[in-house]
Every structure is written in structure tokens, then in C-alpha cells.
C-alpha positions in Angstrom: 79.4 -53.1 -72.0 76.2 -53.1 -70.0 72.9 -53.5 -71.9 71.6 -50.7 -69.6 74.1 -48.1 -70.8 71.6 -45.4 -71.9 74.2 -43.5 -73.8 74.5 -46.1 -76.5 72.1 -45.8 -79.4 70.5 -49.0 -80.6 68.2 -49.7 -83.5 64.5 -49.8 -82.6 64.2 -53.3 -83.9 66.9 -54.7 -81.6 65.6 -57.6 -79.5 65.7 -57.1 -75.8 68.6 -58.7 -74.1 67.9 -61.0 -71.2 69.8 -60.8 -67.9 69.6 -62.4 -64.5 70.5 -60.5 -61.4 70.1 -60.8 -57.6 68.2 -57.6 -57.0 66.5 -54.7 -58.8 65.4 -51.5 -57.0 62.9 -49.6 -59.0 63.1 -45.9 -58.3 66.2 -43.7 -57.8 64.9 -41.2 -55.2 66.6 -40.9 -51.9 64.9 -43.9 -50.4 65.4 -46.2 -53.4 69.1 -45.2 -53.5 69.5 -45.8 -49.8 68.0 -49.3 -50.2 70.2 -50.1 -53.2 73.2 -48.9 -51.2 72.4 -51.2 -48.3 72.0 -54.1 -50.6 75.2 -53.4 -52.5 77.2 -53.0 -49.4 76.1 -56.5 -48.4 77.6 -57.8 -51.6 74.3 -58.2 -53.4 74.3 -57.6 -57.1 71.9 -54.8 -57.6 70.4 -52.7 -60.4 68.6 -49.5 -59.9 66.1 -48.7 -62.6 64.8 -45.1 -63.0 62.3 -43.8 -65.5 63.6 -40.2 -65.3 66.9 -38.9 -66.6 68.7 -38.7 -63.2 68.4 -39.3 -59.5 65.8 -37.6 -57.3 63.6 -36.2 -59.9 60.4 -36.9 -58.0 59.4 -36.3 -54.3 63.0 -36.3 -53.3 63.6 -32.9 -55.0 60.4 -31.4 -53.6 60.8 -31.3 -49.9 62.0 -29.0 -47.2 65.4 -30.8 -46.7 64.9 -31.0 -43.0 66.6 -33.6 -40.8 63.8 -34.4 -38.3 64.4 -35.4 -34.7 61.7 -38.1 -34.4 58.5 -36.8 -32.7 56.2 -39.4 -34.2 53.8 -41.9 -32.7 55.8 -44.2 -30.3 56.1 -47.7 -31.7 55.5 -46.6 -35.3 57.9 -47.2 -38.1 58.2 -43.5 -38.6 59.4 -43.0 -35.1 61.8 -45.9 -35.1 63.3 -45.3 -38.5 63.4 -41.5 -38.1 65.4 -41.6 -34.9 67.8 -44.3 -36.1 68.0 -42.7 -39.5 68.7 -39.2 -38.1 71.6 -40.5 -36.0 73.0 -42.4 -38.9 72.5 -39.5 -41.3 74.5 -37.0 -39.1 77.3 -39.5 -38.8 77.2 -40.2 -42.6 77.3 -36.5 -43.4 80.2 -35.9 -41.1 82.1 -38.8 -42.6 81.4 -37.8 -46.2 81.7 -34.1 -45.5 78.2 -33.4 -47.0 76.7 -30.0 -46.6 74.3 -29.9 -43.6 73.7 -27.9 -40.5 72.3 -28.8 -37.1 70.4 -25.6 -36.7 67.6 -26.7 -34.3 63.9 -26.2 -34.4 61.2 -24.4 -32.3 57.7 -25.7 -32.2 55.6 -22.7 -31.0 52.4 -22.7 -29.1 50.4 -19.6 -29.7 47.9 -20.1 -26.8 47.2 -22.2 -23.8 45.2 -24.9 -25.7 48.2 -25.4 -28.0 50.5 -26.0 -25.0 48.9 -29.3 -24.4 50.2 -30.4 -27.8 53.8 -29.4 -26.8 53.4 -31.6 -23.7 52.3 -34.5 -25.9 55.2 -33.9 -28.3 57.7 -34.0 -25.4 56.2 -37.3 -24.2 56.6 -38.8 -27.7 60.2 -37.5 -27.9 61.0 -39.2 -24.6 59.3 -42.4 -25.6 61.1 -42.5 -28.9 64.6 -41.9 -27.4 65.1 -38.4 -28.9 68.3 -37.2 -27.2 67.6 -33.5 -26.8 64.5 -31.5 -26.3 63.3 -28.8 -23.9 60.1 -26.9 -23.1 60.6 -23.1 -22.7 58.3 -20.3 -21.6 57.7 -17.0 -23.3 60.9 -15.5 -21.9 62.9 -18.5 -23.1 61.3 -18.3 -26.5 62.1 -14.6 -26.8 65.7 -15.2 -25.7 66.2 -17.7 -28.5 64.3 -15.8 -31.2 63.4 -12.2 -30.3 61.1 -11.7 -33.4 58.9 -14.7 -32.5 55.5 -14.4 -30.8 54.2 -17.2 -28.7 53.3 -18.5 -25.3 55.8 -21.3 -25.1 57.9 -23.6 -27.4 59.5 -27.0 -27.6 63.1 -26.7 -28.5 64.6 -29.5 -30.7 68.4 -28.9 -30.9 69.0 -32.1 -33.0 66.8 -30.9 -35.9 68.8 -29.8 -38.9 68.9 -29.1 -42.7 70.8 -30.9 -45.5 71.6 -30.6 -49.2 69.4 -33.5 -50.3 70.9 -33.7 -53.8 74.4 -33.9 -52.4 73.2 -36.7 -50.2 71.7 -38.6 -53.1 74.9 -38.2 -55.2 76.8 -39.7 -52.3 74.4 -42.6 -52.1 74.9 -43.1 -55.9 78.6 -43.1 -55.5 78.4 -45.7 -52.7 76.3 -48.0 -54.9 78.6 -47.8 -57.9 81.7 -48.2 -55.7 80.1 -51.4 -54.3 79.5 -52.8 -57.9 75.9 -51.7 -58.3 74.5 -50.2 -61.5 72.0 -47.3 -61.9 70.2 -46.9 -65.2 68.1 -43.9 -66.3 65.3 -43.3 -68.8 64.3 -46.9 -68.4 60.6 -47.5 -67.8 59.4 -50.8 -66.5 56.8 -51.9 -69.1 55.9 -55.3 -67.5 56.5 -57.1 -64.3 55.5 -60.6 -63.3 56.1 -62.9 -60.3 57.3 -66.2 -61.6 57.9 -68.8 -58.9 60.6 -67.5 -56.7 61.8 -64.8 -59.2 60.4 -61.6 -60.5 60.7 -60.9 -64.2 60.8 -57.3 -65.6 60.6 -56.0 -69.2 62.0 -52.6 -69.6 61.9 -50.0 -72.4 64.0 -47.1 -73.3 67.0 -46.9 -75.6 68.2 -50.4 -74.7 65.1 -52.6 -73.9 65.9 -55.6 -71.7 64.3 -58.4 -69.9 65.5 -59.1 -66.4 65.0 -61.9 -64.0 65.7 -61.0 -60.4 65.6 -62.9 -57.1 64.4 -59.6 -55.5 62.5 -56.6 -56.8 62.0 -53.6 -54.5 59.2 -51.1 -55.4 60.6 -47.8 -54.2 58.8 -45.7 -56.8 57.3 -43.2 -54.4 54.1 -41.7 -55.8 54.0 -44.4 -58.4 54.3 -47.3 -56.0 50.6 -48.1 -56.1 50.5 -48.0 -59.9 53.6 -50.2 -60.2 52.3 -52.8 -57.8 48.9 -52.9 -59.6 50.8 -53.9 -62.8 52.7 -56.7 -61.2 51.2 -59.9 -62.6 50.8 -62.5 -59.8 50.6 -60.0 -56.9 47.4 -60.0 -54.9 46.0 -56.5 -55.4 44.4 -56.7 -51.9 47.9 -56.2 -50.5 48.0 -52.7 -52.0 46.8 -50.0 -49.5 44.7 -47.0 -50.3 46.4 -43.9 -51.6 45.5 -40.3 -50.8 47.4 -37.3 -52.2 48.2 -34.2 -50.1 49.8 -31.4 -52.0 51.9 -28.9 -50.2 52.9 -25.5 -51.7 55.9 -23.5 -50.6 56.5 -19.7 -50.7 59.9 -18.1 -50.5 60.6 -15.0 -48.5 62.0 -11.9 -50.2 64.8 -10.6 -48.0 66.4 -12.2 -45.0 64.5 -13.8 -42.1 65.5 -12.7 -38.6 65.7 -16.4 -37.4 68.4 -18.9 -36.7 66.2 -21.8 -36.0 63.5 -23.6 -38.0 60.1 -22.4 -36.8 57.1 -24.8 -36.7 53.6 -23.9 -35.4 51.3 -26.5 -33.9 50.3 -28.8 -36.7 47.1 -28.7 -38.7 45.3 -31.9 -39.9 47.3 -33.6 -42.7 50.4 -31.6 -42.3 52.8 -29.7 -40.1 51.3 -26.3 -40.5 52.9 -23.4 -42.3 56.4 -23.6 -41.0 59.6 -21.7 -41.7 62.6 -23.5 -42.9 66.0 -22.3 -43.9 68.3 -23.5 -46.6 72.1 -23.8 -46.1 72.5 -20.3 -47.5 70.2 -18.9 -44.9 67.3 -18.2 -47.2 63.8 -18.7 -45.7 60.8 -20.4 -47.2 57.4 -21.2 -45.8 55.3 -24.3 -46.2 53.9 -26.6 -46.9 50.2 -26.0 -46.7 47.8 -28.9 -47.2 45.6 -29.3 -50.3 44.0 -32.7 -50.8 44.1 -33.5 -54.5 43.2 -36.4 -56.8 45.9 -35.8 -59.4 49.6 -35.0 -59.5 50.3 -31.4 -60.4 53.2 -29.2 -59.2 51.8 -25.8 -60.2 51.8 -23.3 -57.3 48.7 -21.1 -57.2 49.8 -17.6 -56.1 46.4 -17.1 -54.5 47.3 -19.7 -51.9 49.8 -17.2 -50.5 46.9 -15.2 -49.0 46.3 -17.8 -46.3 50.0 -18.0 -45.6 50.2 -14.5 -44.2 47.6 -15.0 -41.5 49.2 -18.4 -40.5 52.7 -17.0 -40.3 51.7 -13.9 -38.4 50.5 -16.0 -35.6 54.1 -16.6 -34.7 55.9 -13.8 -36.7 53.8 -10.7 -36.7 56.6 -8.8 -38.4 56.0 -10.4 -41.8 55.4 -7.6 -44.3 52.7 -7.6 -47.0 54.1 -8.7 -50.4 57.1 -10.5 -48.8 56.1 -14.0 -50.1 56.7 -15.3 -53.6 55.6 -18.7 -55.0 58.4 -21.2 -54.9 57.6 -24.9 -55.5 55.3 -27.7 -54.4 55.5 -31.3 -53.4 52.9 -34.1 -53.0 52.7 -36.5 -50.1 51.3 -39.9 -50.9 49.4 -41.0 -47.8 47.7 -44.3 -46.8 45.1 -42.5 -44.7 42.5 -39.9 -45.6 42.2 -36.4 -44.3 39.7 -37.3 -41.5 41.8 -40.1 -40.2 44.8 -40.3 -37.9 48.1 -39.8 -39.8 49.3 -43.0 -41.3 52.6 -44.8 -40.8 55.2 -45.9 -43.4 54.0 -49.1 -45.1 57.0 -51.3 -45.9 55.8 -54.7 -47.1 58.2 -57.5 -47.0 57.7 -61.0 -48.4 55.3 -61.9 -45.6 53.0 -59.0 -46.5 53.3 -59.2 -50.3 53.1 -63.0 -50.3 56.2 -63.4 -52.4 59.8 -63.7 -51.1 61.1 -61.8 -54.2 58.9 -58.7 -53.9 59.1 -55.8 -51.4 57.0 -52.7 -51.7 57.1 -49.3 -50.0 54.0 -47.1 -49.7 53.4 -43.7 -48.0 57.1 -42.9 -47.5 56.4 -39.2 -46.9 58.2 -37.1 -44.3 60.5 -38.1 -42.6 61.5 -40.3 -45.4 64.7 -38.4 -46.3 65.8 -38.3 -42.6 65.0 -42.0 -42.3 66.6 -43.1 -45.6 69.6 -44.9 -44.2 67.5 -46.7 -41.7 64.9 -47.6 -44.3 67.7 -49.0 -46.5 68.9 -51.2 -43.6 65.4 -52.3 -42.8 64.6 -53.3 -46.3 67.9 -55.1 -46.7 67.2 -57.1 -43.6 63.7 -57.9 -44.8 65.2 -59.2 -48.0 67.6 -61.4 -46.1 64.9 -62.6 -43.7 66.5 -61.3 -40.5 64.5 -58.2 -39.6 62.8 -58.3 -36.2 59.4 -56.6 -36.5 
């Protein structure tokens, strides 16, 4: 029986057991699971360690569940991994019969000055190899969504939505079928780089000491804190962290839209956009609130600003139609007055240790890119990724 079986009660005085393994992924969100899956499918012995009681308790459960097309800065990791990840994700969902829908998205320009942004977006899409996109005028916009108001729009047919929890459950099943192990309620108390290995001491019901050839820090918002506690890691390798909170408000009643609706973005976020879940229920968000601590409370007063933003493209929104829903926090590597940052995926070259890989700032489109991120990290671990 595994010493990581959290269902077994052990006396508090029990000495930690010691194990050696090939790889440990810390964090069982969608990205951590995708990485562990990629490693396990390559025949690598892998443990996934998660402090919470199940998969996807953090950022992975607090997003809009959108499958993004790939309109990011050409040449960036976000662009490359989103496009590759999106293609792989649709194929994976079809093969596994996971709940998803390719519903499409409209990015709406409210005036002439915003149309320049749509042109830039189209140029990025072409540079990134996005397969389908189209610019439409007012008449084309109205033909697609009669209730919308706007001068023009970029149509993204390959944008979609997904049941993110079903996706993570499928990743978990893949890991376990390939011989990997996932353990919950297991905090990492200490971590140290020791030669070519990384040693971990874990707590929980069954404390243990592990020695791994590879440790991947995929702890999301906690990635900075985790790395800062790794003895032997140069803290100069850890980037800055900035927190952008985004609140979501649900719509009472049914929205008259078939597509996801995005306005031209605001600094730090994508603007107050409309997304749909697989049941057709609409929600709006996220807004952008720069914070210095993690809190998921949704202030009902923030809904006041939502109405004006939404009515720029949907003037038919009624007073009192929005209700607080939930919030998420994006961990960013650039501040509010800087250009949006890229994913930071540090392999052995960047961390200075062949046994330690760390991921920072994996915000949107992290879910869309998850399969591609898993492949990227696995190749980094094997020393064969071409950067």
C-alpha cells in the first residue's frame, strides 16, 4: 500500500517514510495534471502532490472555461502554446467525449478608434496560424447577433467552451492509467536541491520524505512562495508577482446570444465580456482589480460598473439583471502599467538545476494551452525542447 494513501489513519508519532521516484509534480490544477499526464505517458514514474482535498481547487475552478483561439503576441509562449493546445484540446475532447462546444466568439468594436484594435488582432491571428477568423461590418454583426450594438467585429469561429472539471477528471484518469499517483491533503513542508536530485518533506496524514530526479512547481498562485522555500535555488530566478482579481456576475434570465461576446480589452484584462456555460447560462466578467492579497469575495458594488460596460455592446441589459457569481485571481509577472506578460516556464537552464522546473504567471489561456504546456514541460525535462 502506498505511503501516500490519505485514507489510511496513522499515529501522529509515525516516522516519515522515505521514497525515491523519478518525478514529482506539485499542484493538481489543470496545468499540473496535464504535465503529470505527459510525463506518465512517456513511462516516467510520477507523483502528483496536492495540498487541497481534490483536483482543481484553485485557479482552475475559477475561470470562464473558454477555449481560446490564440490571439496573443506573435512569438510568445502564450501564442504558441494556446494555438497548439487548442487544437490538441478539441481533438482530446472528441476522443474522450468530454462536454464542450465550439460556439465561436465576437470581439466587438464600439467606435472607429477601437476598429484599429480589431485589425491588430487579425494580424496576430494570421501570424499565429489561427485557422479561422473574419472581420465583419455592422450589418454582418447584426446578422450574427441582432441584439448586439457595435460598429464592427472580429469573428472567431474556433473559440469554444468546456467543462473544466470533466477535463481535469479525464487528465487524472490518464495519469492513473499510466501508473502515476495523485495524493491529496499533502502539503510540502520542506524542499531542497541536493546535487542532481530534489528532496521533499511532506506532511498530512502520512508524512513522507521523497527524493526525486525531477520536481515540477505547478502550484499556480503559490508558485512564487514554493520556489522561495526551495533550499539551494537562487531566488534571483523567481520573477515578480502581481495579482489581478477578476469578479464575475451572473445574468438572471436567458441571454439572447449564441456566441461569446468580448469588447475591446482594457489594461490588465479582456474587458467585461459575456461567456456562456454548456447549459446556455450567461455570465459577465472578469473585471480587473489589482490586489495585494488573495481573497475570493465578490463585492456586489462592483456590479455597478458592469452595467455601463456591458451596455456599450448590449444596450438591452435590464437594471437588476446581474447577480454576484464568483471571482478568480490572475498571477501576473508584469505590473498594471506594463505590457501584458508571457507565460514563464523555467526549465533546468533557467532554474540552474536539471531537477527543478518552475511555472509562473500561467493565467489565461492556461486551460486552453494545458495539453501543450504538458508536452512542453515534458520535453524540457528530457532536454529535447527547442526554444
